[in-house]
Every structure is written in C-alpha cells, then in structure tokens.
N, C-alpha and C positions, 0 to 999 in steps of 0.2 A: 555378515559382519561389516559394515566399513573394515578398511585397511589401511596400513601408513601411508597408499599411493593417493587413498581418495580424502583422507586429511590432509595431505598437506596440499592436493586442487581447490579444498572446501577454504584454508585459509587463505588462499593465492586468491583468489577469489573474493576476499571477505576480509578485507584486507586491515580492517578496522578493529579485528576481533584480534586478542593476541595470546597467548598462551601462558600466566599467571604460576609459582607456588601457592599454592592455599596458603590461606593469613593458617596460623596454630590459636583455636583456642578450647578456652580452659575445661578443664572436667568435667567442671559446675554444671556449666552451661550446657555440653550435654548431655547431660542427668537431667536439668530442666526442662530437653527439648523434649518431650512424652507424649503420647499417648490421650494421656489423661489431663494433660496442662494445654492441650493446642484444643483439647474439645470442650473443656473450658473456656477458651478464649473465643473458638469460632460459637459457641449458645451467648455468649457476653455480646457479641458482636450482633448475633441475629438477633437480640433482644432491644440491642439501641436502633435495628433498622428495620426493621420490621413490626408493626402493629395488629393483629388479625390479618394477616397475608396484603396486608398496604405498605408500602415501602414508604420510609419515612426518610432516609435518608440515602439523594441518590448516587449513584456509584461515581459521580463525577466530583462528590465530596466528601468520597472515604482516599487516606493515603497512605501508602506504608513509606517507612524512612529509615534509610542506612547512613548513618556515621561512616565516615573515611575519613584521614589524613589525604589528602591528593599533594600536596605539596609538603615539606617538610616543616612540621609543628602548626602546620594551616589548618583544622578543623572544616570540614566541609558537607553538607545535609545531601541523601538526595533522597524526594519528594515524589515518588511516580502513585497518581491516579488508578482509580479501579476500571478508570479506562482511557488507560495509559498516557497520561501527562504527563509530563517529566518538568520540576522543578529543581535548580539546583541552589541552594542555601548558604552563605556561605557571612562569617561572622563582620563586622564592621568594625 
C-alpha cells in the first residue's frame, strides 16, 4: 500500500492536482444513487445509443456535465465526452 512519502512525491510530480475538502451532499442525493437507478440509467442510455448492436450515437457525442461554481456565485459547467474531449461552459 502506498504511504505518505509516496503520496507527497506523487503530489510533487503532479502539481496540477490539489487536495480539497469533499463537498457535503444531501442525504436524499445519496439515497437516490443506488443500484436500481444506476442500472435504469445505463439501460436507457444503451437503448438510445444502440439498435440491434449497431451504434446510433458515437462516443464523441455522449457528454457528462458537471456543474459547479468556479468563482464566487459564477456557475460553470464542465462537459466531457466519452472520448475525453472537454469543454467549459460559462454564463454570458
């Protein structure tokens, strides 16, 4: 198992990584993240991306969106495609 020395050396080699305090999440959000709902999401995603084992939507057109506040009271969305392309969306 990696120890404290390894972690400090890793962080020294990767200065763009920062340790942050985890954000508190609501109990309802934790309850909603369960095996049944995740499986339902995966089934829905599969049904719209494939038909008879033929891909209808390429991975480059499937995105995940993470919303957060980058600066004080300025929301921003980070969009990442299944192929790793990233875009930042800020309000105008």
